[in-house]
N, C-alpha and C positions, 0 to 999 in steps of 0.2 A: 669202568663206565665213563663215558665222554658225553657232556652236556653242551649243547649249542643252542642259542636264541636266535631268532629272526623275526623282526618287526615286519608289518605289512603297511606298506606306504597308503594303500587306498582304504585301509582299515585301521586308524591309529589306536583304537582299543583292543586290538588282537595282536597275540604274540604266538610264535611258533617254537616249541620246544622239542629239539631234535636229541633222542636219546640213542646211545650205541653200546653195545657190549652185552654183558651179564648185568641184570638189576638184582641184585641180592641183598641181603641184610647190611652190607658194609655201605650200600649207596644213599639209605634213607637219609642221613644227615644232609647230604648235598642235596637232594630233592626237596626236603624239608625248607632249607634255607632258600633255594631257589622260588619256591612258592610265596614263603612269607617276602621276598622281593617283589614279586608279581602283585601279591595282594596290596602292598604299599603303593605301587605304580598306577597308572591311570588304565592299565590293562584288565579287562574283566572277561575276555573270551581268549581261551588257550587251546591250540591244537597240539597234541603230544605225538610227534613223528615217531612210531617205534619200527620203523623199517629196518634198521641195522641193529635190533635187538633180538638177542639169542634166547633169553630167560628172564623171565619176570617172577620173583618171589611174591608169597602172599604179603609179606610185610612191606613191600614196595608199591602194591596194588593198594592196600589200605591208605598209605601215604598218598597216593593218586586220588583216592576217594575224598581224603581230607581236603588235598587242593580244590577239587571240584566243589565241595560244598562250600568253601570259603568264596570261590568265584561266583558261585549260584547266589550267595548272599550279597554280592555287589552287582546283582543283575545280570550275570553272564552265566559262563558254563566252560566245562573242559571235555574235550571231545578226544577219541584215540584214532590215528589212521596209520595205514601202512603195515598192519600186523600180517606176519606170516602164518599160515593156515594152522601151523602146529600150536603156535603161541595162541591164535583166536581160540582153537579148541580148548586149550587148557583154561583159559580166560572163561570161556562157557561153562566148563564144568565147576568153576569157582563162582559162578553166579555173575560175574563182571559185567555181561553182554546185557544184562537186565538192568545195570545202572549206567553205564557209559555208552553213549552213541558212538558207534564206530563205523569209520569209513575206508573206502579201498585206499585212498590217497589224501594228499594236502588239498589239492585242488578241488576235490569233491567236497571235503570238509568247508572250504572256504565259499563255495558256490551254494552250498546249504545255509550257510549263515547269510550271507549277503541277502539269499530270498527271503530267508525267515524274517530278517529284521529290517531290511529295506522296503519291504513291501514292493518289490519290483516284480510285475507281472511277467509271465513267460507265455510265449504263443506257440501254438503247435496248429500246423496247417495240413491238412489232409484233403485230396482231390481222388475219388473213387467212381467207377463206373456205376450208371443208374441201375443198379441190379439189387434186388433184395438179398441175394445171396451174399453179398458183400458186407451187408450192416452188420451181421453178428461180430466178425472180427473187428470192425472199426468201434462198436461200442466195448468190447473187451480192451482194446487198446487204450480208450479213453480212461476206462476203471482202473487200468494199472497205472497209468500215470497220475491220476489223481490220488492214489494209494502210495505211489513212491514220493509224491509230494506231501505225504503226511496227513492226508484227509482219512477220516474213519471208514469202517465198512459200510455204515448207513448211508453217508454222505455220497460215497462212491457209488453204492448201489443206486442210489435215487438219480445221480449224475448219469449213470450207465442208462438207467431206463429213460431218461429225458432224450439222450443221443439217440437210443433205440427208436423211440417214438417218432422223433422229428425226422430222422434220416428215412425211416419207413414211409412217413407221410411225403417227404421230398420225392422219393421214387415213385410212389403209387400216383401222386398228382401232378407229375412233370414227364419229360421226354424220357422214354426208357431205352436202354440199349447200350452196349459197351462204348459206343461213339459219344454218349453223353454222360457229362460229368455231374456228381454232386461234389459241392466244395465246401467243407467243414473248417470251422476256425475256433479252436479252444484258447480261450486266454484266462491263465489261472494265476492266483496270487495266494497268499496265506488267508485270505479272508472270503474269496469267492471264487465261483467260476464264472465265465461268460462264453456263451455258445452261439456261433452264427453258423446256419446252414442255408445255402443257395442253391438253386437249381433252375433248370430252363424250362418254361412252360410247356405245356402241350396245348395248343390251341383248343382242342376237343375238350379239354378239361378245366379249362379258366373258369368257365362260368359257373360250373359245378362247386368249384373251390370257393368262388365268391359267395355262393349261395349256402355253402357249408359255414362261411365266418359270419353271415347275414342272414337272418336277422337276429339269430341267438346271440349274445354275447359269449365270448370264449368262456367256457366254464360253466355255462349254463344250459348244457345240451341235455335234453330230456331223457330220462331213465330208459324208454324204450327204443330210442334212437341208436344204432350201432355206429353211424358215421359221425365223427366229431368226437367220438370218446376220447381219442388220442391225445386232441387239444385240450380237452378238460383234464386229463390225467397229468399232461405236461404244466399246466396251470396250478394244479393242486400241488405237485412237487417243486416248482420253482417260485422265486421271488417277484421276478418280472417276466412278461412274455408279450412280445409284439410279432404281428405277422404282417408283411408287405406283399401284395399279390398285384402283379401286373401282366401285360401281354408277354413280356420278355423272361420274366422269370419271378419266382416266389422266394422270399428272404424271411427267415425266422431267426429273432434274436431271443435268447434265454439267459436270465441271470439267476444264479443260485448261490446264495449265500452259504458259508460254512458254519455247521451246527455243532459239530464235535469238536 
């Protein structure tokens, strides 16, 4: 077995541990000593690169679990990266995939750590034709993105529902056709999702839309009224909702805080 360590200049509290060869019982002392050194240092987040590993024994896996436990106690974590498919399958059978977070490569692990601990929002911009048939794949894409970023099923479903309602309204009350575009921007961070949707106004529908927004306050649509229920649902599911309607276009801004 060969052990190499690398520091990450942009993340002083992070260390990359590259292991190679066969990780069997004879490696335990080396791995144990390594994590004792890491524990005594200022590092609390370790990425264990297993790209060049051909075998992992249960004893070594236990040592990695112990190293992770010590780093968690320091407020950090230990994750695995670069596993070959057969190694990952064996770890799954041993229950390790329920304990460790596993990434395809070091870059993915670093990006995840930066996002989770730096609270840097990421943006996704989607422009699609003003056609109701395009809305379902758009909302499904947004749902997959939120799940990939660690949001739970309930939050992801509510965000998907919000996107569905906002985009359907944008198509219904704006100019329609493949030459018209609906612009959606999703800004996501570990604590919240913000959604902005903009369409081009249909002159024949502007006044009816303004009437829909007034005199009722959003969220106070009468039960017998069908129109406006979408806005009421959006308000119920979100933490903030604002609508700006003009002759040029309508913009909707929604903020949804993470609950899970």
